[in-house]
C-alpha positions, 0 to 999 in steps of 0.5 A, a space after each residue: 723825713 717828715 719834720 712835722 713828726 712830734 711837733 704838730 699838735 691837734 685841735 677839737 674837730 669843728 663842724 663840717 665846713 660848707 662847699 666853697 669855702 674859699 668864697 667864705 674865706 676871701 670874703 672874710 679877709 675882705 672884711 678885715 680892714 681895721 684894728 681894734 685899739 683902745 675901743 675904736 677901730 683904726 683903719 690898717 693904713 693909720 695903723 701902719 703910719 702910727 707904727 712908723 711914727 712910733 718906730 721913728 721915735 724909738 730909734 731916735 732914743 737908740 731903742 732899736 729892738 723896739 723900732 724893728 718890732 714896729 717895722 715887722 709890725 707894720 707888715 702885718 696890717 694889710 687888708 685881710 691879716 691881723 697881728 698875731 696876739 695882743 700889742 705889747 702894753 709899751 707900745 699901745 700907750 704910744 700908739 694911742 698918743 700918736 693916733 690921738 694927736 692926729 687932729 685930721 678926720 683921715 688920720 693926717 697930722 697938722 703942724 702948729 705954727 707960732 708967731 714968727 719973728 726973725 732978724 736978718 742974719 748977721 744984724 743986732 736987734 734987742 726987739 722983735 722984727 717982721 720976718 722977711 724970707 727970700 728963697 736961698 736966703 735966711 728963714 727963721 721960726 721961733 723957738 719954744 720958750 724956756 720955762 721961767 723959774 718958779 719959787 721966786 715970789 715977785 716984789 708986792 706978790 702975796 705969799 701962798 700958804 703951804 700945801 704939802 706935795 703928794 710924793 709917790 712912795 711906792 718901792 719896786 723890786 727890779 727884775 732884769 731879763 736874763 742875759 745870753 751866754 757868750 759863745 764857748 768857741 770864743 770863751 773856751 775854758 778861760 773863764 775858769 783861769 779868771 775865776 780862779 784868779 778872782 778866787 785866789 785874790 779875794 778868797 772863796 767865791 762861788 761863780 755859776 756857769 753863766 758868770 764864769 762864761 762872761 768872765 771868759 769874754 771879759 778877759 778878751 781884748 778887742 784884737 782878740 775878738 777881731 782875730 777870732 772872726 766873730 766880731 761882727 757876727 757873734 760878739 760885736 767889740 761894742 759889748 767889750 765897750 759896755 762891760 769896760 765902762 760899767 767896770 769904770 763906774 763900779 770901781 769909781 763907786 767902790 773907791 768913793 765909798 771907801 774915801 767918804 768912809 774915812 775922810 770928811 774934808 772941808 771942801 768938795 774940791 778936795 773929795 773931788 781931787 782925791 777922786 780924780 787921783 785915785 781913780 787912774 792909780 786904781 785902774 793901774 793897779 788893777 791893770 798890773 793884776 790882770 797882767 801878773 795873772 795872765 788874764 788878758 787875751 790879745 791878738 797876735 799883733 798886739 802881743 808883740 808889745 802890749 800897752 799897759 791900757 790893754 790890761 787896765 781895760 781887761 781889769 775894768 771889764 772883769 769888774 763890769 762882769 762882776 757887777 752885771 751878775 750880782 757879785 758886787 762884794 766880790 768886786 769890792 774885796 778885789 778892789 780893796 786887795 788889789 788897791 790897798 796902797 792907793 788909800 795909804 798913798 794919799 793920806 799925806 796930801 791935801 787934795 789938790 793935783 800933785 804938780 800944783 801941791 808940790 809947786 806950792 810947797 816948795 815955791 821958795 826953794 824952787 822946783 824944776 823938772 827934767 825929762 828924758 825919753 826912751 823907747 820907739 816913736 809910737 810907744 814912748 816912756 818918759 822919766 821926769 825928774 823933780 829937783 829942788 835948790 835945797 837938793 831934793 829929788 824924786 823921779 816918776 815914769 809914765 807913757 807921757 810928759 805930763 803923767 811923768 811930771 805928775 808922778 815925780 811931783 807925787 813921789 816928791 810930796 810922799 818923801 816930805 809930808 806936809 804936816 801942818 796942813 795935814 793936822 789942819 785937815 784933821 782938825 776939820 775932819 774932827 769937827 764934822 765927825 759928829 753925826 748930824 742931827 735933824 734941824 729943830 726949827 726947820 720950817 714944815 715943808 723941809 720936815 715933810 720932805 725928810 719924812 717922805 723921802 725916809 719912806 720912800 728910800 726905806 730909812 729909819 732913825 735920827 741919824 738918817 733923818 739928820 743926813 736927809 736934812 744935810 742932803 736938803 741943805 743948800 750952801 747958802 742957807 748954811 752961809 746965812 745960819 752958821 750957827 744953827 748948822 754948827 748947833 745941829 752938826 749940819 754942812 751944806 750938801 755939796 760932798 753928798 751931791 758928788 758922792 750922789 753924782 758917781 753912784 747915779 752914773 753907776 746906776 745908770 750904766 748898770 741899768 742900761 748895760 743889763 738892758 742892752 746885752 740881754 737883747 743879744 751880743 751884737 749891738 751897733 754903736 748906736 745900740 751900745 751908746 750910753 750918754 753921760 748923765 747931764 745936769 738937766 737929767 739930775 734935775 729932772 730926777 729932783 723934780 720927780 723926787 720933789 726935793 725943791 720943796 724941802 731944800 733950805 736956801 738962803 734968802 737970796 737963792 731959789 730952791 726951783 734953780 735946776 742946779 740946786 734941784 740936781 744937787 739935792 737929788 744927788 745927795 739924796 741918793 747918795 744918802 740912800 746908797 750909804 745905807 743900802 749900798 748896791 741894793 739900790 740896783 735890785 730894789 728902789 723907789 719907783 720913781 728912781 727906777 722910772 727915771 732910770 729906765 727913762 733916760 734917753 741915750 741919744 744923740 743931740 740934735 746937732 750931732 744926729 743932723 751932722 750925721 745924716 747930712 754927711 750921708 748926702 755930702 752936705 756940710 753945715 756951720 752955725 752962725 750966731 747972732 747976739 742980743 739982749 742985755 748981758 744979764 739976758 743974752 740970747 743967741 740966735 743961731 743960723 745953720 749954713 747949709 752947703 750941698 755937694 754942688 755948692 748950693 747954699 741955704 740958711 735957716 735960723 730959729 731965733 730964741 724966745 728967752 735967754 739961751 747959750 750958743 749950744 742951746 740955739 744950735 740945738 734948736 735949730 738943728 731940731 727944727 731942720 730935722 723936723 721939716 726934713 721929716 715932713 714928707 714922712 710925717 704927711 706934713 707937706 701940705 702944713 709947711 710954710 713957704 719958707 719951710 717948704 723952700 728949705 724942704 725942697 733944698 734938702 730933698 735936692 741935696 739928698 738927690 744930688 749927693 746920695 752915694 754908696 751906702 752900707 747897711 747901718 746907714 740904710 738902717 738910719 734912713 729907714 728909721 728917719 723916714 728919708 727918701 720914703 725908705 721906711 715906706 719901702 721897708 714895710 712894704 706899703 706901696 700905695 703909701 709910697 706912691 703917695 709919697 712919691 707923688 707929694 715929693 715930685 710935686 714939691 720938686 717941680 717939673 724941672 727937676 733933674 733925673 733921678 741918680 743912679 744911686 737912688 735906685 741902688 739905694 731902694 734895691 739894697 734896702 729892699 734886699 736888707 729888709 727881705 734877706 739881709 742879716 737883720 731881716 725877719 727871716 734871718 732872725 727866725 733862721 738864727 733861733 738857736 732854741 731846742 723847743 718845738 717853736 723854735 724848730 718850727 721857726 727855723 723850718 719856716 725860714 728854710 722853706 721861705 728862703 727856698 721859695 725866694 730862690 726859685 728860678 724862672 720856669 715855664 710853669 703855670 699854678 696849675 702844674 705846681 698844684 698837680 705835681 704837688 697833688 701826685 706826691 701828696 696823694 700817696 700819703 694822705 687823703 686829698 681833695 683839690 677843687 679847681 675853680 681858676 677857669 683857665 690855667 694862669 702863669 704867675 708873674 714872679 718866680 717867687 710866687 711859683 715857689 711860695 705856692 709850692 712851699 705852702 702846699 708842701 708845709 700844709 701836706 706835711 703837717 696833714 701828713 704827720 697827724 694822719 688827716 686829710 687835706 682840702 685844696 681850693 683854688 680861684 682867681 678874683 680880681 688879678 689875684 690867685 687865691 689857694 685856700 688849704 684846709 687842715 683837719 684836726 691840726 692846730 693851724 696857727 701854732 703850725 703856720 703862723 710863723 710861715 705865713 708871717 715870713 711869706 709877705 716880708 720875704 716875697 712881693 705880691 704875696 701874703 698869707 692868712 691864717 685861721 684856726 682850720 685853713 691857710 689862705 695863700 693870695 698871690 697878687 698881680 704886679 702893681 701898676 707903675 704910674 709913669 708920671 712919678 719917676 720916684 714911684 717907678 724907682 721904688 716899685 722897680 726896686 720892690 719887684 727887681 730881686 725876684 722879677 721873672 725874666 720872661 714877659 709876665 701873664 696877667 692873673 686877670 680872668 676873662 
């Protein structure tokens, strides 16, 4: 049956083309060697290199979908071809930045070196010294200077007039891409069970089919997912981890909202302690609710003795789904109904942890704990009994001694509430019950910041101005101006900042989780990684909001201090959350939205270095050297590398300012990573002698320590440009040859023979790129859409896979054309013009398959429209060209996907599509430069999967 019937569309008939159309098509293809980007022509070679560099940047940020797009797109920029459609806007900007950074006219990057000053590792010097570099010993370069604080006026410096900061007040309605629906084979009808349980608990709730399917998935434990057999191919366990983490931040946000609505403690430590106790108590209550309603689906092994944590995890997954699908009010009502006792349980406590509280309260009476345990070794249960000498007792049971002791202490406190301390707290809360008022004599910069932030977050009224004023009040200002703060019912922003830290965690988690799951249900560990917000992240948000100009601080405090800026930013977000609630998830200032989407959830340089070195059997430790006075201490971190053969190398990056050990380790690790990527970035010639020594050591360590690899490790090698894998993955053979010669020259003539593990790595990498689970042909085959475009993609993947599986046959290109002509002529008009001059035998069996499948593909398209087909053949410069003309067929819609797949799946093959024809080019085998063993190993792998078993015949015409 013809697969094109009902799919192929027609185009307007063009004027008759002249004879020898193949010559015109070949000449036009030869002229396409550059791409127009931003008004300038970029050679294809530079475009491929820029795409690889940009892709590495995306991979470092764990944006693997963009990295895959760059790898696929790099394969479109071979001579004669052109990418389909325009490049996305998010890519063009990054490409321009990379291309603008190439200062060499040929497109090669240059490396900028800073003045070097290092001390001998292990020595203590307070001043700079000349660098002495010896091969195999320490080498060092300066780290980037740390930014100095601003806003602190030096003595004698004249004060500058105030200039109002221009803040961006644009608001943005956030739209998320649609989520894929979990497979029915995994969820079944269990989503309806979960929906019914939620509805019974919270009352009426309308959940659509998508939400119900996701609830069915949320009820699954990892053990159930693994036993279903779908854990790697359909839904990875990382999806459940994402839902559980989102549910945890959702629960934290709901709990902190409920607490601050009823309590105003004097100190932030009390609020933090209360939240830290309430959160696990609420998680336990939700877990019990999920278990009581039978909502936990576990594997057979886990079902024999399910741990309480399993039910708690499933309950958090359900909360995560409610947040993901927009049922925020339902999530709040569910927590309120299930965890109602949690709020009542802490009403009699002061906020400290229960063990400390009990120890303080019963210090005079004396307090002791006794423990008993029961159950098997792998699942023990402990019971703690708290006793005082006056005869008071209480018990607590938990999986650990520490938790059991806390439970016993809490039970003891509940039985004997602390009246005096509770009355004191109530008096404090009464003092702060009045609404804060704006400062009447605040400086202009503070009033401007309050007005701008109110407009930015859509906050109205005097109450909002008072709370925003509190958000911009540092504790040092309250300490120095207690009378003014009391008169305006103000306090410092610490309570708001704690609330805001919980809210920002939830906002960041929600944004990232939605973005990851919208890309599919099979993320790996790195794709599903969401980093906890650090102080520098929130400080950066404060800088974007320009809160530093409006923060009120004491005379000895700087409003520019990162911790001050971070706290003010958190407090402002908390104020907006208290006003708008979950609306910030869907409508928020553009500044906040850009910050959320721009968060980089990636590993720090030390972790990346550890992971990469572990693949090659290289270990490393950091040695630290301390210099500088006590108030300006700086550490120099020296990485001591040891390869699989026991060879060592030392590398240090001395700081240019005060820094901690952690910062010093990161600077040194980042420098090692940059030098390791120098061959991929074409920066070998720009390295200093010391850097070249380190790179030579790392390359030898990689070759000597390389062992068997899995698909994920190979993908990380490609994303980092290690061992030329990125060049082979994009089929850039000329660039791979250049890289191999560059590395061979660096290693020297005495380099040892290449290990077999490297050749195996190259072979497996080529297979991953062409036919692996994440290859383009596999992704097209997995397209489950029902539209015509999806059908074409699936058909194209099947055709290209058949070509790749072609067995060696003793036939020529002319035999393939003749066999196809005999079959096609009976269905459509066929014109064949053979200008090959002699019969040729193609070098690879896959090329025979490519020629056959291309003719069949175009023939079926012509048959579906009832139009004739023209074929012209010729050989030029060792390449067989097959020109196939189609009349009245929308050639681009019909053949673009097929043409993209051919060069990515088959070696020495490419296919060009124009408005009225397809040009198939079957190239001869590339020459193997015997001078470079690395190049030979890569080219052998490039051809090995499809190489013919017989000696190839050259395509060169006599």
